[in-house]
PyMOL Python script that loads the backbone (N, CA, C, O; Angstrom):
from pymol import cmd

cmd.read_pdbstr("""\
ATOM      1  N   MET A   1     -20.070 -29.397  28.749  1.00  0.00           N
ATOM      2  CA  MET A   1     -18.859 -30.203  28.853  1.00  0.00           C
ATOM      3  C   MET A   1     -18.463 -30.782  27.500  1.00  0.00           C
ATOM      4  O   MET A   1     -17.280 -30.887  27.178  1.00  0.00           O
ATOM      5  N   GLU A   2     -19.481 -31.159  26.705  1.00  0.00           N
ATOM      6  CA  GLU A   2     -19.180 -31.734  25.401  1.00  0.00           C
ATOM      7  C   GLU A   2     -18.577 -30.699  24.455  1.00  0.00           C
ATOM      8  O   GLU A   2     -17.871 -31.060  23.514  1.00  0.00           O
ATOM      9  N   SER A   3     -18.848 -29.417  24.695  1.00  0.00           N
ATOM     10  CA  SER A   3     -18.288 -28.377  23.823  1.00  0.00           C
ATOM     11  C   SER A   3     -16.778 -28.258  24.003  1.00  0.00           C
ATOM     12  O   SER A   3     -16.070 -27.842  23.086  1.00  0.00           O
ATOM     13  N   LEU A   4     -16.285 -28.627  25.192  1.00  0.00           N
ATOM     14  CA  LEU A   4     -14.842 -28.578  25.419  1.00  0.00           C
ATOM     15  C   LEU A   4     -14.097 -29.571  24.544  1.00  0.00           C
ATOM     16  O   LEU A   4     -12.943 -29.331  24.190  1.00  0.00           O
ATOM     17  N   TYR A   5     -14.734 -30.684  24.188  1.00  0.00           N
ATOM     18  CA  TYR A   5     -14.111 -31.668  23.311  1.00  0.00           C
ATOM     19  C   TYR A   5     -13.887 -31.095  21.915  1.00  0.00           C
ATOM     20  O   TYR A   5     -13.030 -31.579  21.175  1.00  0.00           O
ATOM     21  N   LEU A   6     -14.637 -30.088  21.559  1.00  0.00           N
ATOM     22  CA  LEU A   6     -14.459 -29.421  20.270  1.00  0.00           C
ATOM     23  C   LEU A   6     -13.592 -28.174  20.403  1.00  0.00           C
ATOM     24  O   LEU A   6     -12.747 -27.919  19.545  1.00  0.00           O
ATOM     25  N   LEU A   7     -13.786 -27.396  21.460  1.00  0.00           N
ATOM     26  CA  LEU A   7     -13.096 -26.118  21.585  1.00  0.00           C
ATOM     27  C   LEU A   7     -11.597 -26.262  21.870  1.00  0.00           C
ATOM     28  O   LEU A   7     -10.802 -25.474  21.359  1.00  0.00           O
ATOM     29  N   ILE A   8     -11.204 -27.236  22.661  1.00  0.00           N
ATOM     30  CA  ILE A   8      -9.782 -27.395  22.993  1.00  0.00           C
ATOM     31  C   ILE A   8      -8.960 -27.791  21.767  1.00  0.00           C
ATOM     32  O   ILE A   8      -7.923 -27.172  21.530  1.00  0.00           O
ATOM     33  N   PRO A   9      -9.363 -28.783  20.978  1.00  0.00           N
ATOM     34  CA  PRO A   9      -8.568 -29.084  19.770  1.00  0.00           C
ATOM     35  C   PRO A   9      -8.562 -27.932  18.747  1.00  0.00           C
ATOM     36  O   PRO A   9      -7.556 -27.696  18.078  1.00  0.00           O
ATOM     37  N   VAL A  10      -9.677 -27.231  18.635  1.00  0.00           N
ATOM     38  CA  VAL A  10      -9.724 -26.099  17.707  1.00  0.00           C
ATOM     39  C   VAL A  10      -8.777 -24.997  18.175  1.00  0.00           C
ATOM     40  O   VAL A  10      -8.086 -24.398  17.351  1.00  0.00           O
ATOM     41  N   SER A  11      -8.731 -24.722  19.453  1.00  0.00           N
ATOM     42  CA  SER A  11      -7.837 -23.680  19.960  1.00  0.00           C
ATOM     43  C   SER A  11      -6.369 -24.091  19.824  1.00  0.00           C
ATOM     44  O   SER A  11      -5.527 -23.252  19.507  1.00  0.00           O
ATOM     45  N   VAL A  12      -6.050 -25.356  20.057  1.00  0.00           N
ATOM     46  CA  VAL A  12      -4.675 -25.825  19.887  1.00  0.00           C
ATOM     47  C   VAL A  12      -4.273 -25.732  18.420  1.00  0.00           C
ATOM     48  O   VAL A  12      -3.152 -25.328  18.109  1.00  0.00           O
ATOM     49  N   LEU A  13      -5.176 -26.100  17.517  1.00  0.00           N
ATOM     50  CA  LEU A  13      -4.908 -25.987  16.086  1.00  0.00           C
ATOM     51  C   LEU A  13      -4.698 -24.527  15.685  1.00  0.00           C
ATOM     52  O   LEU A  13      -3.821 -24.226  14.876  1.00  0.00           O
ATOM     53  N   LEU A  14      -5.488 -23.634  16.240  1.00  0.00           N
ATOM     54  CA  LEU A  14      -5.358 -22.210  15.952  1.00  0.00           C
ATOM     55  C   LEU A  14      -4.017 -21.667  16.445  1.00  0.00           C
ATOM     56  O   LEU A  14      -3.409 -20.833  15.774  1.00  0.00           O
ATOM     57  N   VAL A  15      -3.552 -22.123  17.594  1.00  0.00           N
ATOM     58  CA  VAL A  15      -2.247 -21.694  18.108  1.00  0.00           C
ATOM     59  C   VAL A  15      -1.139 -22.148  17.164  1.00  0.00           C
ATOM     60  O   VAL A  15      -0.210 -21.385  16.899  1.00  0.00           O
ATOM     61  N   PHE A  16      -1.219 -23.382  16.649  1.00  0.00           N
ATOM     62  CA  PHE A  16      -0.198 -23.868  15.723  1.00  0.00           C
ATOM     63  C   PHE A  16      -0.231 -23.112  14.396  1.00  0.00           C
ATOM     64  O   PHE A  16       0.820 -22.840  13.816  1.00  0.00           O
ATOM     65  N   VAL A  17      -1.406 -22.774  13.915  1.00  0.00           N
ATOM     66  CA  VAL A  17      -1.514 -22.012  12.665  1.00  0.00           C
ATOM     67  C   VAL A  17      -0.924 -20.615  12.842  1.00  0.00           C
ATOM     68  O   VAL A  17      -0.173 -20.148  11.986  1.00  0.00           O
ATOM     69  N   ILE A  18      -1.255 -19.954  13.931  1.00  0.00           N
ATOM     70  CA  ILE A  18      -0.703 -18.619  14.188  1.00  0.00           C
ATOM     71  C   ILE A  18       0.815 -18.692  14.370  1.00  0.00           C
ATOM     72  O   ILE A  18       1.537 -17.820  13.887  1.00  0.00           O
ATOM     73  N   GLY A  19       1.294 -19.704  15.048  1.00  0.00           N
ATOM     74  CA  GLY A  19       2.741 -19.879  15.216  1.00  0.00           C
ATOM     75  C   GLY A  19       3.436 -20.127  13.889  1.00  0.00           C
ATOM     76  O   GLY A  19       4.529 -19.607  13.662  1.00  0.00           O
ATOM     77  N   ALA A  20       2.822 -20.915  13.003  1.00  0.00           N
ATOM     78  CA  ALA A  20       3.414 -21.176  11.691  1.00  0.00           C
ATOM     79  C   ALA A  20       3.453 -19.910  10.842  1.00  0.00           C
ATOM     80  O   ALA A  20       4.434 -19.663  10.141  1.00  0.00           O
ATOM     81  N   ILE A  21       2.406 -19.116  10.900  1.00  0.00           N
ATOM     82  CA  ILE A  21       2.390 -17.858  10.142  1.00  0.00           C
ATOM     83  C   ILE A  21       3.439 -16.898  10.679  1.00  0.00           C
ATOM     84  O   ILE A  21       4.105 -16.218   9.898  1.00  0.00           O
ATOM     85  N   PHE A  22       3.598 -16.828  11.989  1.00  0.00           N
ATOM     86  CA  PHE A  22       4.619 -15.970  12.586  1.00  0.00           C
ATOM     87  C   PHE A  22       6.016 -16.442  12.222  1.00  0.00           C
ATOM     88  O   PHE A  22       6.879 -15.624  11.904  1.00  0.00           O
ATOM     89  N   TRP A  23       6.252 -17.752  12.262  1.00  0.00           N
ATOM     90  CA  TRP A  23       7.547 -18.309  11.888  1.00  0.00           C
ATOM     91  C   TRP A  23       7.861 -18.017  10.430  1.00  0.00           C
ATOM     92  O   TRP A  23       8.997 -17.679  10.096  1.00  0.00           O
ATOM     93  N   TRP A  24       6.862 -18.144   9.554  1.00  0.00           N
ATOM     94  CA  TRP A  24       7.056 -17.854   8.135  1.00  0.00           C
ATOM     95  C   TRP A  24       7.422 -16.376   7.933  1.00  0.00           C
ATOM     96  O   TRP A  24       8.291 -16.052   7.124  1.00  0.00           O
ATOM     97  N   SER A  25       6.754 -15.489   8.673  1.00  0.00           N
ATOM     98  CA  SER A  25       7.045 -14.059   8.514  1.00  0.00           C
ATOM     99  C   SER A  25       8.455 -13.725   9.001  1.00  0.00           C
ATOM    100  O   SER A  25       9.106 -12.846   8.437  1.00  0.00           O
ATOM    101  N   LEU A  26       8.931 -14.405  10.028  1.00  0.00           N
ATOM    102  CA  LEU A  26      10.306 -14.190  10.483  1.00  0.00           C
ATOM    103  C   LEU A  26      11.320 -14.691   9.459  1.00  0.00           C
ATOM    104  O   LEU A  26      12.314 -14.019   9.184  1.00  0.00           O
ATOM    105  N   LYS A  27      11.068 -15.866   8.900  1.00  0.00           N
ATOM    106  CA  LYS A  27      12.012 -16.457   7.945  1.00  0.00           C
ATOM    107  C   LYS A  27      12.006 -15.740   6.600  1.00  0.00           C
ATOM    108  O   LYS A  27      13.023 -15.742   5.906  1.00  0.00           O
ATOM    109  N   SER A  28      10.888 -15.126   6.213  1.00  0.00           N
ATOM    110  CA  SER A  28      10.830 -14.464   4.905  1.00  0.00           C
ATOM    111  C   SER A  28      11.278 -13.013   4.968  1.00  0.00           C
ATOM    112  O   SER A  28      11.309 -12.341   3.937  1.00  0.00           O
ATOM    113  N   GLY A  29      11.624 -12.512   6.142  1.00  0.00           N
ATOM    114  CA  GLY A  29      12.158 -11.161   6.266  1.00  0.00           C
ATOM    115  C   GLY A  29      11.112 -10.078   6.387  1.00  0.00           C
ATOM    116  O   GLY A  29      11.416  -8.911   6.138  1.00  0.00           O
ATOM    117  N   GLN A  30       9.910 -10.412   6.753  1.00  0.00           N
ATOM    118  CA  GLN A  30       8.858  -9.418   6.875  1.00  0.00           C
ATOM    119  C   GLN A  30       9.101  -8.454   8.040  1.00  0.00           C
ATOM    120  O   GLN A  30       8.631  -7.316   8.004  1.00  0.00           O
ATOM    121  N   LEU A  31       9.820  -8.890   9.058  1.00  0.00           N
ATOM    122  CA  LEU A  31      10.028  -8.065  10.250  1.00  0.00           C
ATOM    123  C   LEU A  31      11.467  -7.578  10.376  1.00  0.00           C
ATOM    124  O   LEU A  31      11.902  -7.227  11.473  1.00  0.00           O
ATOM    125  N   GLU A  32      12.205  -7.551   9.283  1.00  0.00           N
ATOM    126  CA  GLU A  32      13.615  -7.175   9.344  1.00  0.00           C
ATOM    127  C   GLU A  32      13.814  -5.681   9.593  1.00  0.00           C
ATOM    128  O   GLU A  32      14.510  -5.303  10.535  1.00  0.00           O
ATOM    129  N   ASP A  33      13.216  -4.829   8.765  1.00  0.00           N
ATOM    130  CA  ASP A  33      13.461  -3.396   8.853  1.00  0.00           C
ATOM    131  C   ASP A  33      12.142  -2.695   9.145  1.00  0.00           C
ATOM    132  O   ASP A  33      11.358  -2.433   8.233  1.00  0.00           O
ATOM    133  N   LEU A  34      11.901  -2.394  10.402  1.00  0.00           N
ATOM    134  CA  LEU A  34      10.650  -1.749  10.777  1.00  0.00           C
ATOM    135  C   LEU A  34      10.741  -0.230  10.732  1.00  0.00           C
ATOM    136  O   LEU A  34       9.713   0.439  10.625  1.00  0.00           O
ATOM    137  N   GLU A  35      11.946   0.334  10.811  1.00  0.00           N
ATOM    138  CA  GLU A  35      12.101   1.781  10.844  1.00  0.00           C
ATOM    139  C   GLU A  35      12.422   2.382   9.482  1.00  0.00           C
ATOM    140  O   GLU A  35      12.198   3.576   9.280  1.00  0.00           O
ATOM    141  N   GLY A  36      12.931   1.608   8.555  1.00  0.00           N
ATOM    142  CA  GLY A  36      13.339   2.121   7.257  1.00  0.00           C
ATOM    143  C   GLY A  36      12.219   2.782   6.458  1.00  0.00           C
ATOM    144  O   GLY A  36      12.414   3.894   5.966  1.00  0.00           O
ATOM    145  N   PRO A  37      11.052   2.145   6.306  1.00  0.00           N
ATOM    146  CA  PRO A  37       9.982   2.796   5.549  1.00  0.00           C
ATOM    147  C   PRO A  37       9.519   4.107   6.175  1.00  0.00           C
ATOM    148  O   PRO A  37       9.154   5.034   5.452  1.00  0.00           O
ATOM    149  N   ALA A  38       9.525   4.203   7.482  1.00  0.00           N
ATOM    150  CA  ALA A  38       9.108   5.448   8.135  1.00  0.00           C
ATOM    151  C   ALA A  38      10.102   6.565   7.833  1.00  0.00           C
ATOM    152  O   ALA A  38       9.695   7.703   7.598  1.00  0.00           O
ATOM    153  N   TYR A  39      11.394   6.258   7.835  1.00  0.00           N
ATOM    154  CA  TYR A  39      12.390   7.274   7.518  1.00  0.00           C
ATOM    155  C   TYR A  39      12.332   7.670   6.048  1.00  0.00           C
ATOM    156  O   TYR A  39      12.567   8.832   5.714  1.00  0.00           O
ATOM    157  N   ARG A  40      12.022   6.724   5.163  1.00  0.00           N
ATOM    158  CA  ARG A  40      11.928   7.055   3.740  1.00  0.00           C
ATOM    159  C   ARG A  40      10.769   7.993   3.470  1.00  0.00           C
ATOM    160  O   ARG A  40      10.864   8.843   2.584  1.00  0.00           O
ATOM    161  N   ILE A  41       9.682   7.864   4.205  1.00  0.00           N
ATOM    162  CA  ILE A  41       8.556   8.781   4.033  1.00  0.00           C
ATOM    163  C   ILE A  41       8.938  10.178   4.500  1.00  0.00           C
ATOM    164  O   ILE A  41       8.618  11.164   3.836  1.00  0.00           O
ATOM    165  N   LEU A  42       9.625  10.268   5.643  1.00  0.00           N
ATOM    166  CA  LEU A  42       9.990  11.568   6.176  1.00  0.00           C
ATOM    167  C   LEU A  42      11.063  12.262   5.343  1.00  0.00           C
ATOM    168  O   LEU A  42      11.051  13.488   5.234  1.00  0.00           O
ATOM    169  N   MET A  43      11.972  11.525   4.764  1.00  0.00           N
ATOM    170  CA  MET A  43      13.069  12.105   4.002  1.00  0.00           C
ATOM    171  C   MET A  43      12.775  12.153   2.506  1.00  0.00           C
ATOM    172  O   MET A  43      13.699  12.296   1.705  1.00  0.00           O
ATOM    173  N   ASP A  44      11.511  12.037   2.113  1.00  0.00           N
ATOM    174  CA  ASP A  44      11.127  12.057   0.709  1.00  0.00           C
ATOM    175  C   ASP A  44      11.397  13.424   0.098  1.00  0.00           C
ATOM    176  O   ASP A  44      11.179  14.451   0.740  1.00  0.00           O
ATOM    177  N   ASP A  45      11.868  13.434  -1.133  1.00  0.00           N
ATOM    178  CA  ASP A  45      12.159  14.675  -1.831  1.00  0.00           C
ATOM    179  C   ASP A  45      10.876  15.158  -2.501  1.00  0.00           C
ATOM    180  O   ASP A  45      10.420  14.560  -3.476  1.00  0.00           O
ATOM    181  N   ASP A  46      10.295  16.235  -1.982  1.00  0.00           N
ATOM    182  CA  ASP A  46       9.031  16.738  -2.489  1.00  0.00           C
ATOM    183  C   ASP A  46       9.188  17.832  -3.539  1.00  0.00           C
ATOM    184  O   ASP A  46       8.202  18.474  -3.900  1.00  0.00           O
ATOM    185  N   LYS A  47      10.380  18.057  -4.028  1.00  0.00           N
ATOM    186  CA  LYS A  47      10.593  19.095  -5.025  1.00  0.00           C
ATOM    187  C   LYS A  47      10.027  18.642  -6.369  1.00  0.00           C
ATOM    188  O   LYS A  47      10.247  17.509  -6.796  1.00  0.00           O
ATOM    189  N   THR A  48       9.297  19.538  -7.028  1.00  0.00           N
ATOM    190  CA  THR A  48       8.776  19.222  -8.350  1.00  0.00           C
ATOM    191  C   THR A  48       9.795  19.647  -9.391  1.00  0.00           C
ATOM    192  O   THR A  48      10.468  20.660  -9.203  1.00  0.00           O
ATOM    193  N   PRO A  49       9.929  18.913 -10.472  1.00  0.00           N
ATOM    194  CA  PRO A  49      10.870  19.292 -11.513  1.00  0.00           C
ATOM    195  C   PRO A  49      10.458  20.604 -12.179  1.00  0.00           C
ATOM    196  O   PRO A  49       9.288  20.984 -12.137  1.00  0.00           O
ATOM    197  N   VAL A  50      11.408  21.286 -12.785  1.00  0.00           N
ATOM    198  CA  VAL A  50      11.150  22.560 -13.447  1.00  0.00           C
ATOM    199  C   VAL A  50      10.203  22.319 -14.618  1.00  0.00           C
ATOM    200  O   VAL A  50      10.432  21.437 -15.447  1.00  0.00           O
ATOM    201  N   GLY A  51       9.144  23.108 -14.673  1.00  0.00           N
ATOM    202  CA  GLY A  51       8.182  22.993 -15.759  1.00  0.00           C
ATOM    203  C   GLY A  51       7.121  21.936 -15.554  1.00  0.00           C
ATOM    204  O   GLY A  51       6.268  21.755 -16.423  1.00  0.00           O
ATOM    205  N   ALA A  52       7.144  21.232 -14.439  1.00  0.00           N
ATOM    206  CA  ALA A  52       6.164  20.172 -14.217  1.00  0.00           C
ATOM    207  C   ALA A  52       4.794  20.738 -13.891  1.00  0.00           C
ATOM    208  O   ALA A  52       3.789  20.050 -14.075  1.00  0.00           O
ATOM    209  N   HIS A  53       4.727  21.979 -13.411  1.00  0.00           N
ATOM    210  CA  HIS A  53       3.452  22.571 -13.058  1.00  0.00           C
ATOM    211  C   HIS A  53       2.726  23.137 -14.270  1.00  0.00           C
ATOM    212  O   HIS A  53       1.545  23.470 -14.173  1.00  0.00           O
ATOM    213  N   GLU A  54       3.404  23.255 -15.411  1.00  0.00           N
ATOM    214  CA  GLU A  54       2.781  23.794 -16.611  1.00  0.00           C
ATOM    215  C   GLU A  54       2.068  22.689 -17.368  1.00  0.00           C
ATOM    216  O   GLU A  54       2.492  21.533 -17.358  1.00  0.00           O
ATOM    217  N   LYS A  55       0.972  23.064 -18.029  1.00  0.00           N
ATOM    218  CA  LYS A  55       0.242  22.099 -18.839  1.00  0.00           C
ATOM    219  C   LYS A  55       0.959  21.928 -20.176  1.00  0.00           C
ATOM    220  O   LYS A  55       1.512  22.892 -20.706  1.00  0.00           O
ATOM    221  N   PRO A  56       0.957  20.721 -20.724  1.00  0.00           N
ATOM    222  CA  PRO A  56       1.523  20.544 -22.046  1.00  0.00           C
ATOM    223  C   PRO A  56       0.668  21.252 -23.106  1.00  0.00           C
ATOM    224  O   PRO A  56      -0.492  21.574 -22.849  1.00  0.00           O
ATOM    225  N   GLN A  57       1.222  21.490 -24.266  1.00  0.00           N
ATOM    226  CA  GLN A  57       0.518  22.220 -25.324  1.00  0.00           C
ATOM    227  C   GLN A  57      -0.752  21.501 -25.753  1.00  0.00           C
ATOM    228  O   GLN A  57      -1.742  22.162 -26.066  1.00  0.00           O
ATOM    229  N   SER A  58      -0.763  20.191 -25.778  1.00  0.00           N
ATOM    230  CA  SER A  58      -1.931  19.444 -26.244  1.00  0.00           C
ATOM    231  C   SER A  58      -3.080  19.508 -25.244  1.00  0.00           C
ATOM    232  O   SER A  58      -4.210  19.170 -25.597  1.00  0.00           O
ATOM    233  N   ALA A  59      -2.828  19.929 -24.015  1.00  0.00           N
ATOM    234  CA  ALA A  59      -3.870  19.951 -22.996  1.00  0.00           C
ATOM    235  C   ALA A  59      -4.614  21.278 -22.950  1.00  0.00           C
ATOM    236  O   ALA A  59      -5.586  21.409 -22.206  1.00  0.00           O
ATOM    237  N   LYS A  60      -4.176  22.267 -23.732  1.00  0.00           N
ATOM    238  CA  LYS A  60      -4.847  23.558 -23.712  1.00  0.00           C
ATOM    239  C   LYS A  60      -6.195  23.453 -24.400  1.00  0.00           C
ATOM    240  O   LYS A  60      -6.348  22.737 -25.389  1.00  0.00           O
ATOM    241  N   ARG A  61      -7.166  24.173 -23.869  1.00  0.00           N
ATOM    242  CA  ARG A  61      -8.509  24.173 -24.447  1.00  0.00           C
ATOM    243  C   ARG A  61      -8.577  25.183 -25.578  1.00  0.00           C
ATOM    244  O   ARG A  61      -8.004  26.270 -25.504  1.00  0.00           O
ATOM    245  N   VAL A  62      -9.281  24.801 -26.613  1.00  0.00           N
ATOM    246  CA  VAL A  62      -9.485  25.690 -27.753  1.00  0.00           C
ATOM    247  C   VAL A  62     -10.984  25.980 -27.830  1.00  0.00           C
ATOM    248  O   VAL A  62     -11.801  25.063 -27.914  1.00  0.00           O
ATOM    249  N   SER A  63     -11.328  27.252 -27.802  1.00  0.00           N
ATOM    250  CA  SER A  63     -12.726  27.585 -27.904  1.00  0.00           C
ATOM    251  C   SER A  63     -13.097  27.762 -29.374  1.00  0.00           C
ATOM    252  O   SER A  63     -12.383  28.421 -30.130  1.00  0.00           O
ATOM    253  N   VAL A  64     -14.198  27.180 -29.761  1.00  0.00           N
ATOM    254  CA  VAL A  64     -14.667  27.253 -31.129  1.00  0.00           C
ATOM    255  C   VAL A  64     -16.063  27.843 -31.110  1.00  0.00           C
ATOM    256  O   VAL A  64     -16.969  27.323 -30.459  1.00  0.00           O
ATOM    257  N   ASP A  65     -16.219  28.938 -31.834  1.00  0.00           N
ATOM    258  CA  ASP A  65     -17.550  29.560 -31.958  1.00  0.00           C
ATOM    259  C   ASP A  65     -18.208  29.049 -33.231  1.00  0.00           C
ATOM    260  O   ASP A  65     -17.520  28.759 -34.210  1.00  0.00           O
ATOM    261  N   ALA A  66     -19.524  28.936 -33.228  1.00  0.00           N
ATOM    262  CA  ALA A  66     -20.261  28.472 -34.395  1.00  0.00           C
ATOM    263  C   ALA A  66     -20.206  29.484 -35.536  1.00  0.00           C
ATOM    264  O   ALA A  66     -20.291  29.102 -36.704  1.00  0.00           O
ATOM    265  N   ASP A  67     -20.065  30.779 -35.211  1.00  0.00           N
ATOM    266  CA  ASP A  67     -20.030  31.805 -36.248  1.00  0.00           C
ATOM    267  C   ASP A  67     -18.729  31.821 -37.022  1.00  0.00           C
ATOM    268  O   ASP A  67     -18.707  32.298 -38.156  1.00  0.00           O
ATOM    269  N   GLN A  68     -17.651  31.323 -36.458  1.00  0.00           N
ATOM    270  CA  GLN A  68     -16.350  31.363 -37.116  1.00  0.00           C
ATOM    271  C   GLN A  68     -16.167  30.235 -38.135  1.00  0.00           C
ATOM    272  O   GLN A  68     -15.232  30.284 -38.934  1.00  0.00           O
ATOM    273  N   SER A  69     -17.031  29.231 -38.124  1.00  0.00           N
ATOM    274  CA  SER A  69     -16.853  28.094 -39.004  1.00  0.00           C
ATOM    275  C   SER A  69     -17.213  28.401 -40.449  1.00  0.00           C
ATOM    276  O   SER A  69     -16.813  27.645 -41.335  1.00  0.00           O
ATOM    277  N   THR A  70     -17.962  29.494 -40.739  1.00  0.00           N
ATOM    278  CA  THR A  70     -18.336  29.841 -42.121  1.00  0.00           C
ATOM    279  C   THR A  70     -17.429  30.815 -42.746  1.00  0.00           C
ATOM    280  O   THR A  70     -17.627  31.191 -43.901  1.00  0.00           O
TER     281      THR A  70
END
""", "prot")
cmd.dss("prot")
cmd.show_as("cartoon", "prot")
cmd.util.cbc("prot")
cmd.orient("prot")
């Protein structure tokens, strides 16, 4: 019975905290556009630019043999 004296105020406080967080999210616009990000992912342009698949000249490997250095 004595635990109820602690649990009831804690639960009421928790309800007010959750309500305040929900109210803040509504006022700050967190729940305004729920479908927009999903459509942006689906309609993303996946085309690569021309030449983007080629390595730049500085990225090519150069093989060096020990016999060629003399």
